[in-house]
VOLUM-925400 format. One record per residue: x negated, y, z negated of N, C-alpha, C, CB in turn; residue in one letter; residue number from 0. Coordinates in steps of 0.1 Angstrom, whole numbers. Atoms other than C-alpha are relative to their C-alpha. Glycine has a CB too. Layout:
<sites>
SITE   n.c1   n.c2   n.c3  ca.c1  ca.c2  ca.c3   c.c1   c.c2   c.c3  cb.c1  cb.c2  cb.c3  residu  num
SITE      X      Y      Z      X      Y      Z      X      Y      Z      X      Y      Z       A  NUM
...
</sites>
This chain:
<sites>
SITE   n.c1   n.c2   n.c3  ca.c1  ca.c2  ca.c3   c.c1   c.c2   c.c3  cb.c1  cb.c2  cb.c3  residu  num
SITE      0     14     -6     84    183     47     -1      1     15     13     -7     -4       M    0
SITE      1     -1    -14     77    196     81    -14      4      5      9     11      5       T    1
SITE     12     -3     -7     48    199    105      4      7     12    -10    -12      2       S    2
SITE     -5     -7    -11     55    227    129     16      0     -1     -4     -6     14       G    3
SITE    -14      0      1     92    224    138      6    -14     -2      6      5     13       N    4
SITE     -5     13      1     94    186    135     -4     -6    -14     -6     -9     11       A    5
SITE      3      7     12     95    165    103    -13     -8      1     12     -8     -5       P    6
SITE     12      8      0     62    149     94      3    -14     -6    -11      7     -8       N    7
SITE     -4     14      5     68    111     91     -9     -4    -12     -2    -10     11       P    8
SITE      8      4     12     38    107     67      4      7    -13    -15      4      3       A    9
SITE     -5     -7     12     52    133     43     13     -6     -5      2     15      3       E   10
SITE    -12      6      4     86    117     44     -3    -14     -6     10     -2     12       I   11
SITE      4     13      5     70     83     39     -5      1    -15    -12     -6      8       Y   12
SITE      5     -2     13     52     96      8     10      5    -10    -12     10      0       D   13
SITE     -9     -7      9     80    117     -7     13     -9     -2      4     13      5       Q   14
SITE    -12      8      1    109     93      0     -3    -15     -4      8      1     13       Y   15
SITE      3     14      3     94     58      1     -9     -1    -12     -7     -6     12       F   16
SITE     10      1     11     66     65    -24      7     -3    -14     -8     12     -1       G   17
SITE     -6      2     13     86     70    -56     10    -12     -1      8     12     -5       P   18
SITE    -10     10      0    114     46    -46     -5    -15      1     10      2     11       A   19
SITE      5     13     -4     94     16    -32    -14     -3     -5      1     -2     14       M   20
SITE     14      3      1     57     19    -36     -5      1    -14     -8      8      9       F   21
SITE      4      0     14     54     30    -72      4    -12     -8      6     13     -7       I   22
SITE     -4     13      7     75      1    -85     -8    -12      5     15     -3      3       P   23
SITE      8     11     -4     56    -23    -63    -14      0     -5      0      0     16       S   24
SITE     14     -1      4     22    -10    -74     -2     -6    -14     -4     14      0       S   25
SITE      2      4     14     28    -21   -110     -6    -15      0     13      0     -8       K   26
SITE      5     14      0     24    -58   -102    -14     -1      6      9     -9      8       G   27
SITE     13      0     -6     -6    -50    -80    -11      4     -9      0      9     13       L   28
SITE     10     -5     10    -24    -31   -107     -2    -10    -11      3     13     -5       L   29
SITE      2     10     10    -18    -58   -132    -10    -11      5     14     -7     -4       E   30
SITE      9     11     -5    -36    -84   -110    -14      6      3      6     -6     13       L   31
SITE     13     -7     -4    -63    -59    -98     -8      3    -13      2     12      8       A   32
SITE      6     -3     13    -70    -49   -134    -12     10      2     -5    -12     -7       A   33
SITE     11    -10     -1    -91    -17   -125     -4      4    -14      4     12      8       P   34
SITE      5     -4     13   -113     -6   -154     -9     11      1     -7    -12     -7       S   35
SITE      8    -12      0   -133     24   -164    -13     -2      6     -1      5    -15       A   36
SITE     14      0     -5   -164     31   -144     -1     -8     13     -9     -5    -10       G   37
SITE      1      8    -12   -156      8   -115      0      8     13     11    -10      1       Q   38
SITE     -1     -5    -13   -162     16    -78     10     -8      8    -14      0      7       R   39
SITE    -12      7     -6   -130      7    -59      3      6     14     12      2     -9       V   40
SITE     -4     -4    -13   -119      8    -23     15     -5      1     -8     -7     11       I   41
SITE    -14      3     -2    -81     10    -16      2      0     15      9     11     -7       D   42
SITE     -1      2    -15    -75     -4     19     14      3      5     -4    -14      3       L   43
SITE    -13     -4     -6    -47      8     42      7      8    -10      8    -13      4       A   44
SITE     -5     -8     12    -42     34     15     12      8      3    -11      9     -5       C   45
SITE    -11     -8     -3    -16     53     34     -1     14     -6     13     -7     -4       G   46
SITE     -1    -13      6     -5     84     16     -7      1    -14     14      5     -1       S   47
SITE      8     -1     12    -26     75    -14      7     -4    -13     -6     13     -2       G   48
SITE     -7      4     12      0     61    -38     -8     -8    -10     13     -7      4       V   49
SITE      8      9      9    -21     33    -52    -14      6     -3     -2    -14      6       V   50
SITE     13     -7      2    -54     53    -47      1      9    -12     -4      7     13       T   51
SITE     -1     -9     11    -42     79    -71      1     -7    -14     13      9      2       E   52
SITE     -1      8     13    -32     53    -98    -14     -6     -3     10    -11      2       L   53
SITE     13      6      2    -66     36    -94    -10     11     -5     -5     -7     12       I   54
SITE      9    -11      4    -85     69    -97      2      4    -15      2     13      8       A   55
SITE     -3     -2     14    -67     75   -130     -5    -11     -9     15      2     -2       N   56
SITE      4     11      8    -75     40   -142    -15     -1     -2      5    -13      6       A   57
SITE     14      2      1   -112     40   -135     -7     12     -6     -6     -3     14       V   58
SITE      5    -11      7   -117     75   -148    -12      7      7     -4     -3    -13       G   59
SITE     10     -9     -6   -144    101   -142    -13     -7      2     -2     12     -8       S   60
SITE     12      7     -2   -172     76   -145      1    -10     12     -3     -8    -13       D   61
SITE     -1      8    -12   -158     56   -116      1      8     13     13     -9     -1       G   62
SITE     -2     -7    -13   -153     64    -79      9     -9      8    -14      2      7       S   63
SITE    -10      7     -8   -127     55    -54     -1      4     15     15      3     -5       V   64
SITE     -1     -3    -14   -125     53    -16     14     -4      4    -11     -8      9       V   65
SITE    -13      3     -7    -91     55      2     -3     -1     15     10     11     -4       G   66
SITE      3      3    -14    -94     39     36     13     -2      8    -10    -12      2       L   67
SITE    -12      3     -9    -68     41     64     -4      5     14     13      8     -5       D   68
SITE      3     -4    -14    -68     44    102      9     11      5      3    -12      9       F   69
SITE    -10    -10     -5    -40     70    103     -4     14     -5     14     -4     -5       S   70
SITE      3    -14      5    -51    107    102     12      7     -7     -4      8     12       P   71
SITE    -11     -7      7    -15    119     93      1     -5    -14     12     -2      8       P   72
SITE     -1      5     14    -14     96     63    -11      5     -9     -1    -16      0       M   73
SITE     11     -5      8    -49    106     52      1     15     -3    -13     -3      8       L   74
SITE     -2    -14      3    -39    142     56      9      3    -12      7      7     13       G   75
SITE     -9     -1     12    -10    138     31     -8     -4    -12     12     -9      2       V   76
SITE      8      5     12    -33    118      8    -10     10     -5     -7    -14      3       A   77
SITE     11     -9      4    -61    143      9      5     13     -6     -8      3     12       G   78
SITE     -6    -13      5    -38    172      0      4     -2    -15     12      4      8       A   79
SITE     -4      2     14    -30    156    -34    -11      4    -10      4    -15     -2       K   80
SITE      9     -4     11    -45    169    -66     -1    -13     -9      4     12     -8       Q   81
SITE      1     13      7    -58    136    -81    -10      2    -12     -5    -11      9       I   82
SITE      9     -1     12    -73    134   -116     -7    -14     -2      8      3    -13       S   83
SITE      7     12      2    -97    108   -129    -13     -1      9      8    -12      2       G   84
SITE     12      2     -8   -123     94   -105      1      9     13     -2    -14      4       A   85
SITE      0     -7    -13   -134    114    -74      4    -10     11    -14      6      3       P   86
SITE     -5      8    -11   -118    101    -43     -5      5     14     16      0      1       V   87
SITE      4     -3    -14   -133     99     -8      9     -6     10    -15     -5      2       E   88
SITE     -9      6    -10   -109     95     21     -7     -3     13     12     11      2       W   89
SITE      7      5    -11   -122     75     50     10     -4     11    -10    -11     -4       I   90
SITE     -8      5    -12   -106     71     85     -8    -12      6      3     11     10       E   91
SITE      7     12     -5   -115     35     95     10    -11      0    -13     -3     -9       A   92
SITE     -8     12     -1   -102      1    102     -6    -11     -9      0     -6     15       N   93
SITE      5     10      9   -104    -27     77     -8    -11      6     12     -7     -7       V   94
SITE      8     10     -7   -119    -50    103    -15      4      1      5     -1     15       A   95
SITE     14     -5      0   -150    -28    102     -2     11    -11     -4      6     14       E   96
SITE      1     -9     11   -154    -12     68    -14      6      0      3     -7    -14       I   97
SITE     12     -6     -2   -181     14     70     -9      2    -13      2     14      7       P   98
SITE      8      0     13   -200      5     38     -9    -12      0      9      1    -12       F   99
SITE      9     12      0   -229    -18     31      5    -11     -8    -14      5     -7       P  100
SITE     -4     11      8   -226    -52     16     -1      3    -15    -10    -12      2       D  101
SITE      0     -1     14   -218    -54    -21      1     14     -5    -12     -7     -6       A  102
SITE     -2    -14      4   -206    -18    -24     10      2    -11      4      8     12       S  103
SITE    -12     -3      8   -175    -22    -45      2    -11    -11     13      2      8       F  104
SITE     -4      9     11   -163    -38    -78     14     -6      3      0      6    -13       D  105
SITE    -14      3     -2   -127    -40    -66      5      5     13      8      5    -12       L  106
SITE     -7     -5    -12   -107    -38    -34     15     -3     -2     -5     -7     13       A  107
SITE    -15      2      1    -69    -33    -33      6      3     13      6      9    -11       T  108
SITE     -8     -3    -13    -43    -32     -5     14     -2     -3     -5     -9     12       C  109
SITE    -14      1      2     -7    -25    -10      8      1     13      5     12    -10       Q  110
SITE     -8      1    -12     15    -36     19     -7      4     13     13      8     -2       H  111
SITE      7     -3    -12    -12    -32     45     -5    -13      7    -12      8     -4       G  112
SITE      5     12     -6    -23    -68     51      9     -5     12     -1    -12    -10       V  113
SITE     -9      3    -11      8    -73     73     -3      6     13     15      4     -4       Q  114
SITE      4     -7    -13     -6    -49     98    -14     -3      5      1     15     -3       F  115
SITE     14      4     -5    -41    -64    100      1     -8     13     -8     -7    -11       F  116
SITE     -1      8    -13    -46    -77    136     -5    -14     -2     -8      7     11       P  117
SITE      6     13      3    -67   -106    122     -2      0    -15    -13     -3      8       D  118
SITE      1      0     15    -60   -110     84    -12     -7     -5     13     -5     -6       P  119
SITE     11      8      5    -86   -137     80    -13      7      2     -1    -14      6       L  120
SITE     12     -7     -3   -114   -117     96     -1     13     -9     -1      5     15       A  121
SITE      0    -12      9   -104    -86     75     -2     -4    -14     14      7      1       C  122
SITE      2      4     14   -103   -106     43    -15     -3     -2      8    -13     -3       A  123
SITE     15      3      0   -139   -118     51     -8     13     -1     -4     -8     12       K  124
SITE      7    -13      0   -149    -82     58      1      7    -14      6      9     11       E  125
SITE     -1     -5     14   -135    -71     24     -9     -7     -9     15     -2     -5       V  126
SITE     10      8      8   -155    -99      8    -14      5      1      1    -15      3       K  127
SITE     14     -5     -2   -186    -86     24     -3     13     -8     -2      3     15       R  128
SITE      3    -12      7   -183    -52      8      2      0    -15      9     12      5       V  129
SITE     -2      2     14   -174    -66    -26    -13     -5     -6     11     -9     -3       L  130
SITE     11      6      8   -201    -73    -52      3    -14     -4     -3      9    -13       K  131
SITE     -3     13      5   -204   -109    -63      8      1    -13    -13     -8     -3       P  132
SITE     -9     -1     12   -176   -114    -88     10     11      1     -8      2    -12       G  133
SITE    -10    -10     -2   -157    -85    -74     14     -6      4     -4     10     11       G  134
SITE    -14      5     -2   -119    -88    -69      7      7     12      9      2    -13       R  135
SITE     -9     -5    -11    -96    -84    -39     14     -3     -4     -4     -6     14       F  136
SITE    -14      1      4    -60    -78    -49      9      6     10      3      5    -14       A  137
SITE     -9     -6    -10    -32    -73    -24     14     -4     -2     -5     -3     14       F  138
SITE    -14      4      0      6    -74    -20      6      2     13      7      8    -11       T  139
SITE     -8     -1    -12     30    -80      8     14     -1     -3     -5    -10     11       V  140
SITE    -14      2      2     67    -77     10      4    -15      3      9     10      8       W  141
SITE     -6     13     -3     87   -110      9      7      2     13      9     -5    -11       A  142
SITE     -7      1    -13    105   -120     41     12     10      1      4    -14      4       N  143
SITE    -11     -9     -3    130    -96     57     14     -6     -4      0      4     14       K  144
SITE    -13      6      4    158   -121     49      3      2    -15     -1    -15      3       S  145
SITE     -2     -3     14    153   -113     12      3     15     -2    -12     -4     -8       E  146
SITE     -2    -14      1    159    -76     20     11      3     11    -13      9      2       H  147
SITE    -11      0    -11    193    -76     39      2     14      6     13     -4     -6       P  148
SITE     -3    -13     -6    197    -38     42    -12      4      9      1     10    -11       L  149
SITE     12     -4     -8    161    -33     55      1     -9     13    -13     -3     -8       M  150
SITE     -1      9    -11    166    -63     78     10      6     10      4    -14     -4       E  151
SITE    -10     -6     -9    198    -47     92     -5     12      7     13      2     -8       A  152
SITE      5    -12     -6    181    -14     98    -10     -4     11     -7      8    -11       M  153
SITE     10      3    -11    152    -30    117      6     -8     11    -11     -9     -7       F  154
SITE     -7      6    -11    175    -52    137      7     11      9     11    -10     -5       E  155
SITE     -6    -11     -8    193    -20    148    -10      7      8      8     10     -9       S  156
SITE     10     -7     -6    161     -3    156     -6     -8     12    -12      4     -9       I  157
SITE      5      9    -11    148    -33    176      9      0     12     -2    -14     -6       S  158
SITE    -10      1    -11    180    -35    196     -1     13      8     14     -2     -5       K  159
SITE     -1    -13     -6    179      2    204    -14      3      8      3     11     -9       R  160
SITE     13     -2     -6    141      2    213     -2    -11     11    -11      0    -10       L  161
SITE      3     11    -10    144    -31    233    -12     -8     -3      0      5     14       G  162
SITE     12      8      4    116    -48    213      4    -11    -10    -11     10     -6       V  163
SITE     -3     10     10    115    -79    192      0      5    -14    -10    -12      1       P  164
SITE      0     -5     14    123    -75    155    -14     -1     -7     11     -7     -8       I  165
SITE     13      1      6     88    -87    147     -8     13      2     -7    -12      7       E  166
SITE      7    -12     -2     76    -54    161      4     11     -9      1      4     15       A  167
SITE     -5    -11      8     97    -32    140      1     -4    -15     14      4      4       T  168
SITE     -1      5     14    101    -53    108    -14     -5     -5     10    -11     -2       A  169
SITE     13      4      3     63    -57    106     -3     -1    -15    -10      9      7       K  170
SITE      3      0     15     61    -49     68      6    -13     -6      6     12     -7       P  171
SITE     -6     12      7     83    -80     61     -2    -13      8     15      3      0       F  172
SITE      3     11     -8     67   -105     84    -12     -8     -3     -1      4     15       M  173
SITE     13      6      2     36   -117     67      2    -15     -2     -7      6    -13       F  174
SITE     -2     14      2     49   -150     54      3     -3    -15    -12     -8      5       G  175
SITE     -4      4     14     57   -170     22    -12      2     -9      4    -14     -1       P  176
SITE     10     -2     10     37   -168    -10    -12     -8      2      6     -3    -14       L  177
SITE     12      9     -2     15   -198     -1     -9      6     10      5    -13      4       A  178
SITE      9     -5    -11      1   -179     29    -10     10     -6      8      7     10       D  179
SITE      9     -9      7    -15   -153      5    -12     -8     -5      7      8    -11       L  180
SITE     11      8      5    -35   -180    -13     -8     -6     10      6    -11    -10       A  181
SITE      7      6    -11    -44   -197     19    -10     10      7     10     -6     11       S  182
SITE      8    -10     -6    -57   -165     33    -13      2     -8      8     13      2       L  183
SITE     12     -3      9    -80   -158      3     -9    -13      0      5      3    -14       L  184
SITE      8     13      0    -91   -195      2     -8     -1     12      9    -12     -3       S  185
SITE      7      2    -12   -100   -196     38    -11     11      3     10      1     12       N  186
SITE     10    -11     -1   -119   -163     35    -12     -2    -10      6     13     -2       A  187
SITE     11      3      9   -141   -178      7      2      5    -14    -12      5      6       G  188
SITE     -2     -5     14   -125   -163    -24      2    -12     -9     12     10      0       Y  189
SITE     -3     10     10   -122   -183    -56      9      5    -11    -14     -5     -6       R  190
SITE     -9     -4     11   -101   -183    -88     12      8      4     -8      8    -10       E  191
SITE    -11     -7     -7    -71   -173    -67     13     -1     -9      3     -5     14       I  192
SITE    -13     -1      6    -39   -162    -84     10      6      9     -1      8    -14       Q  193
SITE    -11     -6     -8     -6   -155    -68     13      0     -8      2     -6     14       E  194
SITE    -13      0      7     29   -145    -80      9      8      8     -2      6    -14       E  195
SITE    -10     -8     -7     61   -130    -68      8      7    -11     10    -10      8       T  196
SITE     -8     -8      9     80   -102    -85     11      8      8     -9     10     -7       K  197
SITE    -11     -8     -5    113    -85    -78      3     11     -9     13     -9      2       S  198
SITE     -2    -12      8    123    -51    -89     11      9      8    -13      8     -2       F  199
SITE    -11     -8     -6    151    -26    -83     -7     13      5     10      4    -11       Q  200
SITE      4    -13     -6    145      4    -60     12      9      1     -7     -2     14       V  201
SITE    -10    -10     -1    165     36    -60     -4     11      9      4      5    -14       T  202
SITE      3    -11    -10    166     60    -31     10     11     -2      1     -5     15       F  203
SITE     -9    -11      1    181     95    -35      6      3     14     -7     12     -6       P  204
SITE     -6     -4    -12    203    111     -9      6    -11      9    -10      8      9       Q  205
SITE     -5     12     -7    224     81      1      5      4     14     11     -6     -9       S  206
SITE     -6     -3    -14    240    100     30    -11      2     10      8     13     -2       D  207
SITE     11     -1     -9    205    104     45     -9    -12      0     -8     13     -3       R  208
SITE      9     12      1    191     69     38     -4     -5     14      7    -11     -8       W  209
SITE      4      5    -13    192     58     74     -9     10      7     12     -3      9       A  210
SITE      8    -11     -7    178     91     87    -15      0     -6      6     13     -2       Q  211
SITE     14     -1      6    149     92     62     -7    -13      1      2      4    -15       L  212
SITE      7     13     -1    141     55     64     -5     -1     14     10    -11     -3       S  213
SITE      5      0    -14    138     57    102    -12      9      2     11      3     10       V  214
SITE     11    -10     -1    117     88    100    -13     -4     -8      5     14     -4       M  215
SITE     11      5      8     95     74     72     -7    -12      6      4     -3    -14       G  216
SITE      6     12     -6     90     41     90     -9      4     12     11     -9      5       A  217
SITE      8     -4    -11     76     60    119    -15      3     -4      6     13      7       A  218
SITE     14     -3      5     45     68     98     -8    -13     -1      0      7    -13       A  219
SITE      8     12      3     35     32     93      2    -12     10      4     -5    -13       A  220
SITE     -3     11     -9     50      9    120     -4      3     14     15     -3     -1       I  221
SITE      6     -2    -14     31      5    153     11      2     11     -9    -11      3       P  222
SITE    -10     -1    -10     63      2    173      5     14      2     12     -9     -3       A  223
SITE     -5    -13     -1     71     38    166    -11     10      5      4      5    -14       F  224
SITE     11    -10     -2     37     53    175      1      7     14    -13     -7     -1       Q  225
SITE     -2     -6    -13     46     59    211     12      9      2     -1    -10     11       D  226
SITE    -12     -7     -1     78     76    203     -2     15     -4     11     -6     -9       L  227
SITE      1    -14      4     81    114    203      9      3    -11      3      9     12       S  228
SITE     -9     -4     11     98    133    175     15      0      5     -4     13     -5       A  229
SITE    -13      0     -6    128    137    198      6    -14      1      0      7     13       D  230
SITE     -4     14     -1    129     99    205      4     -6    -13    -11     -8      7       D  231
SITE     -3      5     14    128     92    168     14      5     -4    -11      3    -10       R  232
SITE    -12     -7      4    156    117    162     12     -7      7      0     15      2       A  233
SITE    -11      6     -7    177    101    189      4    -14     -5     -4     -1     15       D  234
SITE     -3     13      5    175     67    172     10      1    -12    -12     -7     -5       L  235
SITE     -6     -1     13    190     80    139     15     -2      1     -3     13     -6       I  236
SITE    -14      1      0    227     84    148      5    -14      2      7      9     10       P  237
SITE     -4     14     -3    230     49    163     -3     -9    -11     -7     -4     12       G  238
SITE      4      9     12    211     32    134      9      3    -11    -15      2     -4       V  239
SITE     -9     -3     11    232     51    109     14     -6      2      1     15     -2       A  240
SITE    -13      6     -3    263     39    127      0    -15     -2      5      4     14       S  241
SITE      1     15      1    252      3    129      0     -5    -14    -13     -4      7       D  242
SITE      2      5     14    244      0     92      9      8    -10    -14      0     -4       I  243
SITE     -7     -9      9    268     26     78      9     -8    -10      9      9      8       G  244
SITE     -9      8      9    293      0     63     -8     -7    -10      9     -9      8       D  245
SITE      8      8      9    265    -20     48     -6      9    -10    -11     -7      8       M  246
SITE      6     -9     10    249     10     31     10      2    -11     -4     13      7       I  247
SITE    -10     -2     10    282     15     13     -1    -10    -11     14      1      6       K  248
SITE      1     10     10    277    -18     -4    -11      2    -10     -2    -14      7       D  249
SITE     12     -2      8    244     -6    -19      0     15     -6    -12     -2      7       Y  250
SITE      0    -14      4    255     30    -27      6      1    -14      8      9     10       T  251
SITE     -5     -3     14    259     42    -63     -1     15     -1     -9     -8    -11       D  252
SITE      0    -14      0    269     78    -63     -8      6     11     -5      5    -13       G  253
SITE      8     -7    -10    243     98    -45    -13     -8      3     -4     14     -3       D  254
SITE     12      8     -1    217     69    -45      4    -13      7     -6     -3    -13       T  255
SITE     -1     14     -5    211     37    -26     -9     -9     -8     -5      0     16       V  256
SITE      7      8      9    201      9    -49      0    -14      4      6      1    -15       V  257
SITE      0     14     -3    189    -26    -41    -13     -6     -6      1     -2     15       F  258
SITE     12      8      6    163    -53    -51    -10     -2     12      5    -13     -6       T  259
SITE     11      4    -10    130    -57    -33     -9    -10     -7     -8     13      4       M  260
SITE      8     10      5    106    -85    -37    -14      0      7      6    -14      3       T  261
SITE     14     -1     -5     68    -85    -33     -7    -13     -4     -8     12     -6       S  262
SITE     10     10      3     42   -113    -32    -13      6     -3     -1    -11     12       H  263
SITE     13     -6      4      9   -106    -49    -10    -11     -1      1      7    -14       Y  264
SITE     11     10      1    -25   -123    -48    -13      7     -4     -1     -8     13       A  265
SITE     13     -5      3    -60   -118    -62    -10    -11      1      0      7    -14       V  266
SITE     10     10     -1    -92   -136    -55    -14      6     -4     -1     -6     13       G  267
SITE     14     -4      4   -129   -134    -67     -9     -2     11     -4     -7    -13       I  268
SITE     10      2    -10   -156   -128    -42    -12     -8     -4     -5     14      5       A  269
</sites>
């Protein structure tokens, strides 16, 4: 779990957050996306490839998958995985400028990436451009931070210690209500839009290291962390752990931290 002498945030993100948060969240996304054998799919803001791998298995060897992300460390972790099913091409790019021709894909997915798009409407239109007529765009975002009290407390502590607004650190939980997903797709020209909300239990191992691993893993995805050195990130951990230590106990079950998370999901037809 290290790169040189310092922990690799992208590896921690994949190994700690992946099984606990992103695999459970992906179930609802794949139900709406409905990938099928032989499809060509692009997984946007693919991160460490959690959903990309599931899609590759779903579309099989007759299909093909592109995992697109702007983060080289994330793509490095994703590209090191042994993935069965469809061949996967990893692309470093921004969703605002997808480097493929019009009508290239049958399906586009995005798990918890739309929150980070600088212009979600422009990006949704760009996704529509690379979809074939009748292609589907399915995505999910976390519900508001107020529905995730432990995560909210962690980000409030980090914000205070970095001297930045909570909107900068709690970015994954700031997209908006369910209605905003449908509005985004409608305004971008999609049709037959469906949206839903699902809650599920998440279980994190190593309860005594939850604050440490969560801060380090968040550094892989949240822009407010990008200018921090490994030492700066490490310096945050004791204070954050102290700030939320009593609250973590409320969610601790033996050696695990257990709580409910909620995702909003939406899909539209190009």
